[in-house]
N, C-alpha and C positions, 0 to 999 in steps of 0.2 A: 200573643206576644211571642218573641222572637229574642229564644237566648242563646248567649254564645260566654263557652266558657275558654276563657283566658287561664292557660293552665303555670305560663309561664318558665324560665329555666330552671329550674331544680327540680319539680315533676317532671314535666316531659323530657327529664335524664337519669330519670331515678323509675326503674320497671315495673321497680312494687308498688311505688304510686300513682303513677296513669295508669298504670295496666287497672287498676281496683277503682278509682277513680269511673274509667269509662264502665267497667262494666254496672261497678253501682248505679248507675244514673241509665243504663242502660234494663235492668230488670226494673230501676222505676218506671222507666215507659217514658222515657223525659227526651224531648226532642234537640237537638241546639246545634251551634256550627262550634267546630272547632278555635283557638287563637292561641298565638306566643306558644305554636312548634318551633316559628324560626322567627320568632322576634322581642327583644325583650324589653320590658319595659322600659327601662329607663334608668333606672335602682342605681348602678353601679356609679353612672356620670354621674347623678346627684349624691351620691355621697364623696367621688373625687372630685365636688365643685365645680364639673363643667357644665354650667346653665346654658348656654347656649345647644351643646348636641345634646343635653335634655329634654331641652326642647320640640328642637327636629324631632327625635325620637318618640316622640309625645304625639307628633303629627300623624304620623308613620303610625301606628297603634292603632289613634283614632279614625285615621283610614281605613285601617282592617275591618274595625266593629261598624265601619258605618253599616244600618238597619239592625241592628243589635238595638234589645229594647232595655234587657238589661244583661248584665254582667256577671255569670260567677268567676271566682277563683280562692283556687287552694294555700294561696300564697299570701300571707300576711304583708308581706316587701309590695305585691302588685297590687294589693287590694288598697291602698293605706297611698301609692305612689297614682293608681292612675285616678283613683278619689280624691285625692288632696293637693296631693300634688304639683298635676298636670295645667289643675286651676291657676295656681300658683304662680307656678312657671311662664303660663301661655296667658293666664285674664281672662282667660275661656272656662265656658263651664262646658260640663262632657254633655253627651246626646240621650243618654243612658243610664240606667242606676247601675248601680258595680255595688254589690252583694259576697261574703264571703261563702267559703263553701257550705261552713256549720248553722249561716244564716239559713242558705238554701235545703239543707234538707232538713235544718225542723222546719220550713214548709211543706215541704215533700211529709214529713211526718201526718204532719196537724190536717193535711189531706188528702191521707188515707192507699199516699203512693208506693209509699215507705211501711212493707209491711213487715212487722220480726214474726220470725220460724219459731227456730231454735235458739235464740236470744244468746249470752254470752256470761257463763255464771260464771266471774269471776269478781275483784277486789282490785279495780283501777282506781291511778290516782291521776289528774289534770291537770298538765301542767298549761299557763296562759302564755302563751304568744306575745313578746313586746305588743306590737307592730298592730296588734287587732283590740291589746286591751291597754296600759297603760301609755304609748308610745302613740294613741288613734283613737277610735271610737268608744273604747271600755265594751269591747265581745264579750264577757262574761257569761250572760246564763244560758245564754243561744247553744252554748257548744255541750255546760251539762245537762240541758233538758236533754238535750238528747243523743245523751251517753242515761241519762237516765230511764228516759223511755225506753231501755235494752232490758228484753224481758231479763232474769237474773241477775245484771250485770248491778256488782252495787258499788257504786261512786264514791270514795274516802278521801275524805279533803288535806291540804300542803297545811305545814304551817305557815308559809308564806303562799299566799294567791291573789288569784282578782288584783285591784290595785298596788297588793304588799307586793308583787309577784316578783323572784329574781327572773334575770334570763339565764336561755340553756347555757348560753357561752358563746353562740352563734350570729349572731342577730348581726346588723349592719357592715356586716362582710366581715369579720373578726375568722371566721371557719376559714376562709380564704388564701391567708394571708398571714392572722398568726396563729395557726391549726394547734401545735401546741399548747398554747394557753386556752383558746375553744376547746381542747377536752378536757383541761387541769378544772376550769369554769364546773361544766360539764359533770365530769365525777364526783366533785365537790357536792353538786346541788344532788343528786341522788343518795349519795352517803352522808350527808349530814339530813335533808327531808324528805327523801321521797322511802328511802329504807326503814327508815325506822317507824312508822304509818301504814306495812305488813300486806304494802297492797302488792296483787301478784305479777297487779301489769303494769306498763308506764304510755302515756302516750300526751298525744298531741294536735294540733292544729296549725300548722308549719310546716312543712318540706323541712327546712330549716336547722329546727327542731326534734323535729325526726330523725335525724342524718347524725345531730352533734349528741343526746341525749343516747342513741342505740350506742356510739360509739362511747361515753363517756360509762355505759353500764358497766359493760368489763362484762356480760354476760352473770348479774347478780340482780337482773331482774327483767322481764321480756318489755323490751317499749313497741307498740304499734301506734299507727297515724290509727287517729280518729278514724276516718272513711276508712279504714281495715277494719275496724272493731265493727263499724252499723255493716257492713256487707256479713261481713261473718256470722252477725246480727239475721239478718233476712237470708242466707242460704238452707 
């Protein structure tokens, strides 16, 4: 089975996310081909209503993924666009399976390919990204199961989570076009929902969420990408 990782624009342009994902895959012994390093999934085109241009982009991405059996992506936008929207706009199914990174990590842990050593001994809250949650396939359990499998980690619930989760403020490219509003939404979520839990770390499984929540935290709470926490647990 050939694995292809579609990194996506935000992950590839954020060294801390890009490098840690590659390191974790190497530690797990995963053989994969790299994709999405110079090719966008087309989400901005779809959000702008440019359907014909998005169709062209979809075919470019599909061509770049020829021969891949399973596409793994850390970006919820890429996940939903490639898995669902490509079929909607082209009328054709993909020739490959699409997994979000949290689904793939759960599989690797279950297969014993990711083994935890040091653990991560902190109280953690998990923010549900919209584009793998209520706006997509409801991927709620896998990220939580991954976190719970890390020795010493205490997962603390948020008052609003899963299908009731509120947006980080960065979804749908709001962060790119309305950065001040985006930051205010993140700050409000952290102050009203996250800090009252007493958690030490806020995590998510979306590059947009990571960046936006990190900006909105204003240093009041540590913000970590889920992949980074898993990596720290195996080091």
